[in-house]
VOSENU-675028 format. One record per atom (N, C-alpha, C): x, y, z; residue number from 1; residue in one letter. Coordinates in pm, whole numbers. Layout:
<node><px>X</px><py>Y</py><pz>Z</pz><n>NUM</n><res>A</res></node>
...
END
This chain:
<node><px>9972</px><py>-4453</py><pz>-4708</pz><n>1</n><res>M</res></node>
<node><px>9993</px><py>-4545</py><pz>-4577</pz><n>1</n><res>M</res></node>
<node><px>9920</px><py>-4448</py><pz>-4446</pz><n>1</n><res>M</res></node>
<node><px>9858</px><py>-4503</py><pz>-4341</pz><n>2</n><res>A</res></node>
<node><px>9875</px><py>-4460</py><pz>-4244</pz><n>2</n><res>A</res></node>
<node><px>9931</px><py>-4440</py><pz>-4116</pz><n>2</n><res>A</res></node>
<node><px>9976</px><py>-4321</py><pz>-4046</pz><n>3</n><res>E</res></node>
<node><px>10060</px><py>-4324</py><pz>-3901</pz><n>3</n><res>E</res></node>
<node><px>9980</px><py>-4346</py><pz>-3768</pz><n>3</n><res>E</res></node>
<node><px>10062</px><py>-4401</py><pz>-3731</pz><n>4</n><res>I</res></node>
<node><px>10007</px><py>-4468</py><pz>-3599</pz><n>4</n><res>I</res></node>
<node><px>10061</px><py>-4459</py><pz>-3499</pz><n>4</n><res>I</res></node>
<node><px>10027</px><py>-4345</py><pz>-3395</pz><n>5</n><res>M</res></node>
<node><px>10105</px><py>-4298</py><pz>-3241</pz><n>5</n><res>M</res></node>
<node><px>10074</px><py>-4385</py><pz>-3156</pz><n>5</n><res>M</res></node>
<node><px>10175</px><py>-4420</py><pz>-3062</pz><n>6</n><res>L</res></node>
<node><px>10097</px><py>-4496</py><pz>-2941</pz><n>6</n><res>L</res></node>
<node><px>10187</px><py>-4512</py><pz>-2794</pz><n>6</n><res>L</res></node>
<node><px>10110</px><py>-4462</py><pz>-2777</pz><n>7</n><res>K</res></node>
<node><px>10205</px><py>-4426</py><pz>-2581</pz><n>7</n><res>K</res></node>
<node><px>10223</px><py>-4528</py><pz>-2516</pz><n>7</n><res>K</res></node>
<node><px>10330</px><py>-4541</py><pz>-2439</pz><n>8</n><res>G</res></node>
<node><px>10367</px><py>-4600</py><pz>-2436</pz><n>8</n><res>G</res></node>
<node><px>10468</px><py>-4570</py><pz>-2288</pz><n>8</n><res>G</res></node>
<node><px>10579</px><py>-4642</py><pz>-2192</pz><n>9</n><res>Y</res></node>
<node><px>10610</px><py>-4625</py><pz>-2102</pz><n>9</n><res>Y</res></node>
<node><px>10799</px><py>-4674</py><pz>-2151</pz><n>9</n><res>Y</res></node>
<node><px>10875</px><py>-4613</py><pz>-2086</pz><n>10</n><res>K</res></node>
<node><px>11075</px><py>-4577</py><pz>-2122</pz><n>10</n><res>K</res></node>
<node><px>11114</px><py>-4635</py><pz>-1947</pz><n>10</n><res>K</res></node>
<node><px>11194</px><py>-4708</py><pz>-1976</pz><n>11</n><res>C</res></node>
<node><px>11243</px><py>-4759</py><pz>-1816</pz><n>11</n><res>C</res></node>
<node><px>11363</px><py>-4643</py><pz>-1826</pz><n>11</n><res>C</res></node>
<node><px>11395</px><py>-4533</py><pz>-1720</pz><n>12</n><res>E</res></node>
<node><px>11434</px><py>-4472</py><pz>-1680</pz><n>12</n><res>E</res></node>
<node><px>11627</px><py>-4529</py><pz>-1630</pz><n>12</n><res>E</res></node>
<node><px>11620</px><py>-4650</py><pz>-1612</pz><n>13</n><res>R</res></node>
<node><px>11700</px><py>-4728</py><pz>-1556</pz><n>13</n><res>R</res></node>
<node><px>11797</px><py>-4805</py><pz>-1671</pz><n>13</n><res>R</res></node>
<node><px>11713</px><py>-4905</py><pz>-1791</pz><n>14</n><res>C</res></node>
<node><px>11812</px><py>-4913</py><pz>-1884</pz><n>14</n><res>C</res></node>
<node><px>11755</px><py>-4878</py><pz>-2049</pz><n>14</n><res>C</res></node>
<node><px>11669</px><py>-4801</py><pz>-2034</pz><n>15</n><res>G</res></node>
<node><px>11620</px><py>-4729</py><pz>-2174</pz><n>15</n><res>G</res></node>
<node><px>11565</px><py>-4824</py><pz>-2224</pz><n>15</n><res>G</res></node>
<node><px>11499</px><py>-4925</py><pz>-2153</pz><n>16</n><res>H</res></node>
<node><px>11352</px><py>-4979</py><pz>-2256</pz><n>16</n><res>H</res></node>
<node><px>11273</px><py>-4946</py><pz>-2261</pz><n>16</n><res>H</res></node>
<node><px>11152</px><py>-4933</py><pz>-2407</pz><n>17</n><res>T</res></node>
<node><px>11072</px><py>-4876</py><pz>-2406</pz><n>17</n><res>T</res></node>
<node><px>10939</px><py>-4972</py><pz>-2458</pz><n>17</n><res>T</res></node>
<node><px>10852</px><py>-4983</py><pz>-2376</pz><n>18</n><res>W</res></node>
<node><px>10723</px><py>-5086</py><pz>-2424</pz><n>18</n><res>W</res></node>
<node><px>10560</px><py>-5047</py><pz>-2427</pz><n>18</n><res>W</res></node>
<node><px>10489</px><py>-5109</py><pz>-2482</pz><n>19</n><res>V</res></node>
<node><px>10360</px><py>-5092</py><pz>-2467</pz><n>19</n><res>V</res></node>
<node><px>10284</px><py>-5165</py><pz>-2362</pz><n>19</n><res>V</res></node>
<node><px>10241</px><py>-5063</py><pz>-2295</pz><n>20</n><res>P</res></node>
<node><px>10176</px><py>-5218</py><pz>-2191</pz><n>20</n><res>P</res></node>
<node><px>10063</px><py>-5304</py><pz>-2243</pz><n>20</n><res>P</res></node>
<node><px>9994</px><py>-5376</py><pz>-2197</pz><n>21</n><res>R</res></node>
<node><px>9895</px><py>-5457</py><pz>-2222</pz><n>21</n><res>R</res></node>
<node><px>9759</px><py>-5385</py><pz>-2167</pz><n>21</n><res>R</res></node>
<node><px>9754</px><py>-5328</py><pz>-2063</pz><n>22</n><res>D</res></node>
<node><px>9634</px><py>-5264</py><pz>-1929</pz><n>22</n><res>D</res></node>
<node><px>9673</px><py>-5163</py><pz>-1915</pz><n>22</n><res>D</res></node>
<node><px>9603</px><py>-5045</py><pz>-1956</pz><n>23</n><res>W</res></node>
<node><px>9638</px><py>-4903</py><pz>-1912</pz><n>23</n><res>W</res></node>
<node><px>9581</px><py>-4897</py><pz>-1798</pz><n>23</n><res>W</res></node>
<node><px>9496</px><py>-4999</py><pz>-1768</pz><n>24</n><res>K</res></node>
<node><px>9419</px><py>-4939</py><pz>-1594</pz><n>24</n><res>K</res></node>
<node><px>9495</px><py>-4876</py><pz>-1493</pz><n>24</n><res>K</res></node>
<node><px>9629</px><py>-4966</py><pz>-1474</pz><n>25</n><res>E</res></node>
<node><px>9706</px><py>-4948</py><pz>-1392</pz><n>25</n><res>E</res></node>
<node><px>9883</px><py>-4883</py><pz>-1426</pz><n>25</n><res>E</res></node>
<node><px>9959</px><py>-4844</py><pz>-1368</pz><n>26</n><res>K</res></node>
<node><px>10056</px><py>-4814</py><pz>-1386</pz><n>26</n><res>K</res></node>
<node><px>10184</px><py>-4932</py><pz>-1389</pz><n>26</n><res>K</res></node>
<node><px>10284</px><py>-4954</py><pz>-1472</pz><n>27</n><res>P</res></node>
<node><px>10330</px><py>-5129</py><pz>-1455</pz><n>27</n><res>P</res></node>
<node><px>10424</px><py>-5091</py><pz>-1293</pz><n>27</n><res>P</res></node>
<node><px>10470</px><py>-5228</py><pz>-1233</pz><n>28</n><res>R</res></node>
<node><px>10485</px><py>-5222</py><pz>-1128</pz><n>28</n><res>R</res></node>
<node><px>10672</px><py>-5212</py><pz>-1120</pz><n>28</n><res>R</res></node>
<node><px>10689</px><py>-5374</py><pz>-1246</pz><n>29</n><res>V</res></node>
<node><px>10832</px><py>-5347</py><pz>-1246</pz><n>29</n><res>V</res></node>
<node><px>10865</px><py>-5311</py><pz>-1475</pz><n>29</n><res>V</res></node>
<node><px>10981</px><py>-5280</py><pz>-1471</pz><n>30</n><res>C</res></node>
<node><px>11054</px><py>-5291</py><pz>-1588</pz><n>30</n><res>C</res></node>
<node><px>11013</px><py>-5410</py><pz>-1653</pz><n>30</n><res>C</res></node>
<node><px>11015</px><py>-5421</py><pz>-1774</pz><n>31</n><res>P</res></node>
<node><px>10981</px><py>-5591</py><pz>-1807</pz><n>31</n><res>P</res></node>
<node><px>11075</px><py>-5655</py><pz>-1832</pz><n>31</n><res>P</res></node>
<node><px>11179</px><py>-5555</py><pz>-1899</pz><n>32</n><res>K</res></node>
<node><px>11302</px><py>-5623</py><pz>-1939</pz><n>32</n><res>K</res></node>
<node><px>11404</px><py>-5633</py><pz>-1822</pz><n>32</n><res>K</res></node>
<node><px>11431</px><py>-5543</py><pz>-1733</pz><n>33</n><res>C</res></node>
<node><px>11532</px><py>-5570</py><pz>-1648</pz><n>33</n><res>C</res></node>
<node><px>11401</px><py>-5578</py><pz>-1494</pz><n>33</n><res>C</res></node>
<node><px>11347</px><py>-5580</py><pz>-1484</pz><n>34</n><res>K</res></node>
<node><px>11269</px><py>-5635</py><pz>-1377</pz><n>34</n><res>K</res></node>
<node><px>11280</px><py>-5492</py><pz>-1280</pz><n>34</n><res>K</res></node>
<node><px>11337</px><py>-5397</py><pz>-1285</pz><n>35</n><res>N</res></node>
<node><px>11341</px><py>-5311</py><pz>-1190</pz><n>35</n><res>N</res></node>
<node><px>11216</px><py>-5204</py><pz>-1167</pz><n>35</n><res>N</res></node>
<node><px>11160</px><py>-5226</py><pz>-975</pz><n>36</n><res>P</res></node>
<node><px>11082</px><py>-5151</py><pz>-981</pz><n>36</n><res>P</res></node>
<node><px>11094</px><py>-4989</py><pz>-958</pz><n>36</n><res>P</res></node>
<node><px>11142</px><py>-4995</py><pz>-961</pz><n>37</n><res>Y</res></node>
<node><px>11225</px><py>-4831</py><pz>-962</pz><n>37</n><res>Y</res></node>
<node><px>11200</px><py>-4738</py><pz>-1134</pz><n>37</n><res>Y</res></node>
<node><px>11159</px><py>-4814</py><pz>-1218</pz><n>38</n><res>W</res></node>
<node><px>11181</px><py>-4793</py><pz>-1350</pz><n>38</n><res>W</res></node>
<node><px>11153</px><py>-4643</py><pz>-1398</pz><n>38</n><res>W</res></node>
<node><px>11074</px><py>-4599</py><pz>-1337</pz><n>39</n><res>D</res></node>
<node><px>11004</px><py>-4456</py><pz>-1341</pz><n>39</n><res>D</res></node>
<node><px>11128</px><py>-4348</py><pz>-1266</pz><n>39</n><res>D</res></node>
<node><px>11210</px><py>-4400</py><pz>-1181</pz><n>40</n><res>K</res></node>
<node><px>11255</px><py>-4248</py><pz>-1139</pz><n>40</n><res>K</res></node>
<node><px>11446</px><py>-4280</py><pz>-1209</pz><n>40</n><res>K</res></node>
<node><px>11508</px><py>-4174</py><pz>-1265</pz><n>41</n><res>P</res></node>
<node><px>11654</px><py>-4223</py><pz>-1274</pz><n>41</n><res>P</res></node>
<node><px>11753</px><py>-4195</py><pz>-1141</pz><n>41</n><res>P</res></node>
<node><px>11829</px><py>-4247</py><pz>-1230</pz><n>42</n><res>K</res></node>
<node><px>11952</px><py>-4302</py><pz>-1153</pz><n>42</n><res>K</res></node>
<node><px>12007</px><py>-4199</py><pz>-1095</pz><n>42</n><res>K</res></node>
<node><px>12014</px><py>-4206</py><pz>-923</pz><n>43</n><res>K</res></node>
<node><px>12134</px><py>-4044</py><pz>-905</pz><n>43</n><res>K</res></node>
<node><px>12253</px><py>-4063</py><pz>-917</pz><n>43</n><res>K</res></node>
<node><px>12309</px><py>-3985</py><pz>-973</pz><n>44</n><res>S</res></node>
<node><px>12468</px><py>-3971</py><pz>-1009</pz><n>44</n><res>S</res></node>
<node><px>12575</px><py>-3971</py><pz>-880</pz><n>44</n><res>S</res></node>
<node><px>12660</px><py>-3967</py><pz>-867</pz><n>45</n><res>K</res></node>
<node><px>12762</px><py>-3980</py><pz>-759</pz><n>45</n><res>K</res></node>
<node><px>12829</px><py>-3892</py><pz>-783</pz><n>45</n><res>K</res></node>
END
């Protein structure tokens, strides 16, 4: 049995992980929560 490791992205807001279809450019929004700040963690109060 072979193991495969895939690179992907993780949303810092909702925790969703995904593998993009196109690796040429960085995703603009998270596909689940549609947040454009998916790559920046929330600021705590």
